[in-house]
DOTITOR-997550 format. One record per residue (C-alpha): x, y, z. Coordinates in steps of 0.001 Angstrom, whole numbers, padded with zeros to 6 digits. Example, Ala and Ser with C-alpha at 12.3 -4.5 7.8 and 13.67 -1.06 7.14 Angstrom:
<dotis>
c1=012300	c2=-004500	c3=007800 .
c1=013670	c2=-001060	c3=007140 .
</dotis>
This chain:
<dotis>
c1=-036284	c2=-015875	c3=-049269 .
c1=-039199	c2=-017562	c3=-046992 .
c1=-038944	c2=-019756	c3=-044628 .
c1=-041545	c2=-022626	c3=-043415 .
c1=-041912	c2=-020798	c3=-039999 .
c1=-044988	c2=-018712	c3=-039539 .
c1=-046260	c2=-018254	c3=-035714 .
c1=-045112	c2=-019125	c3=-032094 .
c1=-041858	c2=-020673	c3=-031256 .
c1=-042028	c2=-024024	c3=-029936 .
c1=-041698	c2=-024800	c3=-025878 .
c1=-038439	c2=-025612	c3=-025157 .
c1=-038139	c2=-028821	c3=-023357 .
c1=-036520	c2=-028178	c3=-019839 .
c1=-033979	c2=-030981	c3=-017929 .
c1=-035697	c2=-032552	c3=-015076 .
c1=-033315	c2=-031289	c3=-011890 .
c1=-032712	c2=-035382	c3=-011070 .
c1=-030670	c2=-035607	c3=-014158 .
c1=-028782	c2=-032449	c3=-013658 .
c1=-027840	c2=-033116	c3=-010233 .
c1=-025766	c2=-036507	c3=-011033 .
c1=-024628	c2=-035315	c3=-014057 .
c1=-022782	c2=-032022	c3=-012265 .
c1=-021256	c2=-034865	c3=-009694 .
c1=-019956	c2=-036854	c3=-012113 .
c1=-018241	c2=-034283	c3=-014301 .
c1=-016421	c2=-032954	c3=-011212 .
c1=-015673	c2=-036577	c3=-009779 .
c1=-014052	c2=-037037	c3=-013534 .
c1=-012105	c2=-033840	c3=-013220 .
c1=-011022	c2=-034848	c3=-010026 .
c1=-009439	c2=-037899	c3=-010574 .
c1=-006237	c2=-037020	c3=-012153 .
c1=-003517	c2=-038882	c3=-009905 .
c1=000126	c2=-036461	c3=-008982 .
c1=002327	c2=-040191	c3=-010220 .
c1=005412	c2=-039795	c3=-008231 .
c1=008312	c2=-042505	c3=-007066 .
c1=009703	c2=-042704	c3=-003874 .
c1=013487	c2=-043756	c3=-003506 .
c1=015243	c2=-044577	c3=-000464 .
c1=019039	c2=-043059	c3=-000701 .
c1=022219	c2=-043716	c3=001408 .
c1=026040	c2=-043234	c3=001445 .
c1=028554	c2=-045011	c3=003469 .
c1=028836	c2=-041130	c3=004973 .
c1=025508	c2=-040613	c3=005363 .
c1=022365	c2=-042211	c3=006874 .
c1=019211	c2=-043335	c3=005119 .
c1=017862	c2=-039997	c3=002853 .
c1=014009	c2=-039893	c3=000857 .
c1=013878	c2=-038935	c3=-002743 .
c1=011033	c2=-038134	c3=-004674 .
c1=010635	c2=-038026	c3=-008368 .
c1=007411	c2=-036466	c3=-009161 .
c1=006687	c2=-035144	c3=-012522 .
c1=009648	c2=-032982	c3=-013490 .
c1=010920	c2=-032395	c3=-010210 .
c1=013301	c2=-034002	c3=-007862 .
c1=012691	c2=-033536	c3=-004311 .
c1=015261	c2=-034061	c3=-001824 .
c1=016495	c2=-032990	c3=001326 .
c1=013785	c2=-030220	c3=001646 .
c1=014798	c2=-029153	c3=-001724 .
c1=013172	c2=-029084	c3=-004939 .
c1=015204	c2=-029786	c3=-007848 .
c1=013898	c2=-029114	c3=-011941 .
c1=014720	c2=-031563	c3=-014785 .
c1=017162	c2=-030559	c3=-016719 .
c1=017231	c2=-032858	c3=-019361 .
c1=019103	c2=-036379	c3=-020405 .
c1=022270	c2=-037888	c3=-021461 .
c1=021857	c2=-041685	c3=-022076 .
c1=020918	c2=-043232	c3=-018829 .
c1=021794	c2=-040598	c3=-016787 .
c1=019035	c2=-037163	c3=-016155 .
c1=020318	c2=-033893	c3=-014649 .
c1=018420	c2=-032210	c3=-012037 .
c1=019221	c2=-028530	c3=-011068 .
c1=017309	c2=-025433	c3=-009573 .
c1=018022	c2=-023744	c3=-012322 .
c1=019534	c2=-025624	c3=-015307 .
c1=021813	c2=-023925	c3=-017677 .
c1=022869	c2=-024999	c3=-021127 .
c1=025316	c2=-027171	c3=-019930 .
c1=023180	c2=-030380	c3=-018426 .
c1=026310	c2=-032217	c3=-017377 .
c1=026942	c2=-029664	c3=-015079 .
c1=024219	c2=-029928	c3=-012674 .
c1=023475	c2=-030597	c3=-008585 .
c1=021873	c2=-033763	c3=-009100 .
c1=022434	c2=-036605	c3=-011369 .
c1=020410	c2=-039450	c3=-011165 .
c1=020346	c2=-042733	c3=-013124 .
c1=017493	c2=-045173	c3=-012207 .
c1=018397	c2=-048114	c3=-014121 .
c1=021311	c2=-048463	c3=-011352 .
c1=019975	c2=-046579	c3=-008207 .
c1=023329	c2=-044207	c3=-008310 .
c1=022424	c2=-040477	c3=-007284 .
c1=025326	c2=-038174	c3=-007541 .
c1=024026	c2=-034949	c3=-005335 .
c1=026518	c2=-032185	c3=-004400 .
c1=029477	c2=-034546	c3=-005194 .
c1=028480	c2=-037173	c3=-003096 .
c1=027305	c2=-040842	c3=-004296 .
c1=024258	c2=-042426	c3=-003168 .
c1=022935	c2=-045785	c3=-003645 .
c1=018889	c2=-045576	c3=-003747 .
c1=016224	c2=-048068	c3=-004245 .
c1=013148	c2=-047243	c3=-005311 .
c1=009716	c2=-048091	c3=-002729 .
</dotis>
């Protein structure tokens, strides 16, 4: 098998430094642009003053406690520190459409901020 190449390799072209710097900066900026999406809610009950609740990705942050998303049934979403196979027996049940939150047996009415 013969090749058409006879002799030296052609010189490699180098990329000018003025192209590399802005390219690296653009890549770093694009990687850092992912925003953390969350919703903050104000919740209250007749027996308790307002408290805030944050839904961030698949977690609920409430009273310095982080609860994991365990699933949904109809309009209700279930959250607990450790999900079990029985999703309806969780520490928190939230209905976003009405803003009703049941947490540790207490009912709260929540409004999105």
